N, C-alpha and C positions, 0 to 999 in steps of 0.2 A: 129140373127146370133151369132154364137159362136166365141169368140175372143181367139186367141192363143198367147202365148209369142213369141217374135221374133225368138228365137232359138228352138222353139218347133219342127219343122219339122226334123232338124238334130238329135235331141235327140230321137224323136219318131221312126225315121228310124233305129237307132241303136237298140232300143228295139224290133222293128219288125224283124230285122235280127237275133237277139238273139232267139226270139220265133220261127222263121222259123227253126232254127237249133234244138231247143228243141222239136219241134213237128215232128221230124223225118227227119230233113234235107231237108225241103221243098225248091223247087226252085221257081223262080218268076212265072214260068209257072204253077206249082202245086198250088200256092196261087191264081193265076188268075182263074184257073179252079174251085177251091173251092168257090171263090166269084162270079163266073159266069160273069167275066169281060174279056175283050180282053187282051192278053199278052202285047200288046204295051201300053195300059193304065197303067198296073201294072209297066212295065219297066220305063215309064216316071215318075211315082210317086216315085218309089224306087231310081231313079237316079237323083232326085231333078230337073227334067225338067218341073215342073209344075209352073204356075204363082202364084197360091194361094193354100191354104190348103182347100180341100173339106171335111168339117166336117162329111158328110155322108160316104164318102169313108174311113175316119179315123175310124169311128164307126164300119163299116163293117169289117175292118181289125182286130180291137180289138176283135170283136165277133168271127170271123173266127179262129183266133189264140188263142183265150181264154186268152188274155193278162189281167192280173189283173190291175184294174184302178190305184192302187197306184203306178204302174210303170211309168205312164205318166201324172197323174193328175196335177203335178206341172207345166206342160207346158200350162195348160188352165188358162186363166185369171180368177181371183177370182169371178167376177160377172157372169161368164159363166159356172161355175163349175156344178151347179145343172142342167142346161139345157143340158150340155154335158152328164152327168150321165143318164138323162132321154132318150137321144138319143141312147146311147149305150144299155140301157135296152130295148128300142123299138126293136133294131136289134136282141137282144138276143131272144126276144119273137117271132120275125118273122122268125128266122132261123129254117129251117126244121130239123127234127131229121135225123141224118146221119146213123142210124142203118139200115143195109141192110138185106134182107130176109135170106141170107146165114149166117149172124152173129147170128140171133136168132136160126137158125137151129144148128149152132155150139154150142150154149149153151145147147141144148137138148142133142147133142152128147157128150158134155163135162160131163154132169151128168151121162151118161152111163159109162164113163171111170172110175169113182170113185167107188171103191169097197173096202171091207175090209175082213179080215180073223181073226178068233179068234185063238190065238196060246197059247200053254201052255209051258212055259220054266221054268224049275226048280220049278214047282209047282205054278208058278205065271201066271195067265191067263191075256192076254192082247189083245186088238184089234189092228190090224196092217192094216193101210190103204194102198191101192195100187192106183197108178195114181196121188197121191198127196204127198207132203212132210210131213212125220209124225210130229205131233206137231203143224205145222203152217197151215195145210190145203191148201197149195199151190201146184199146179201141178208141177211135175218134168219132164214131157214129152214135155215141151214147147221148141220151137226152140229159138235160141239166139234173133232173131228178135221179137218173141212174148214176151220174157222176157223183152226186152228193152221197148216195148210198155206199159208194166205194171208199169214202173217207173214214179214217180211223177216228176213235173218240177224241183223241188229242187234236186232230185236224178240225173236227167239227167244233170243238171248243174255241179254237183260234178263229174259225170262220164266224162263229157267233159273236166273239169279242170284236172282230173287224166290223161286222154289220151294225153293231151298237155304237160305233164311232160316228161323229158328225162328218159331213161331206169333206171338209178340209183335212181332217185327220185321216180319212180313208185315202184321199189323194196323196198325202204324205207317205203313207205305207206303200201305196202302189209305186210311187216314184222311187222309194228306197229299194223295193223289190226289183223294179226295172233296172236300176243301176247295178244291183248285184248280178242279175242275169247277164247284162252286157259285159260285166267284168269276166264272168265265167266263160262266155262265148269268145271274148278276145284271147283268153288264155287257153282255149280249146279244152276246157274242163267239162267232162260229161258226167252227169249224175242222174 
């Protein structure tokens, strides 16, 4: 049996809520469906209405939300750490791939969208890609939702912090970013 620190559940639930937000603003119902459990089970757990911590349920949540272990491992008693890591690893291996047939078809369609043209400007011949951002290889025809889905968890956290600022603070961040980009362009630095 895995032993948890007394304050583990409250800290774990804060991390779970954070990652529910980072993974696209999942609701309790969404998470319950992803884990294939009843919504009432999820609700009881997330609202601290359970008598004890179910280590298997915790491991399933970690796997489903792809929570890095370093976020919660301090809440596991030292003598249970290795057992807990193995349990999470077990659920990661058992988790079916979530790639749907339409996603793989989308990848084939995506490759058809990418094309390029050879152009001659002022005697300089250059390849110009279409359907992706020149220089970075990223597509420019993505919707806002698709672009948000490509962000890393760290980038999503930054975006969330940015959106929680008031209007003047957001403008300040945008002005700073704009100044940094201008500096890089002047120095011909590509990243």
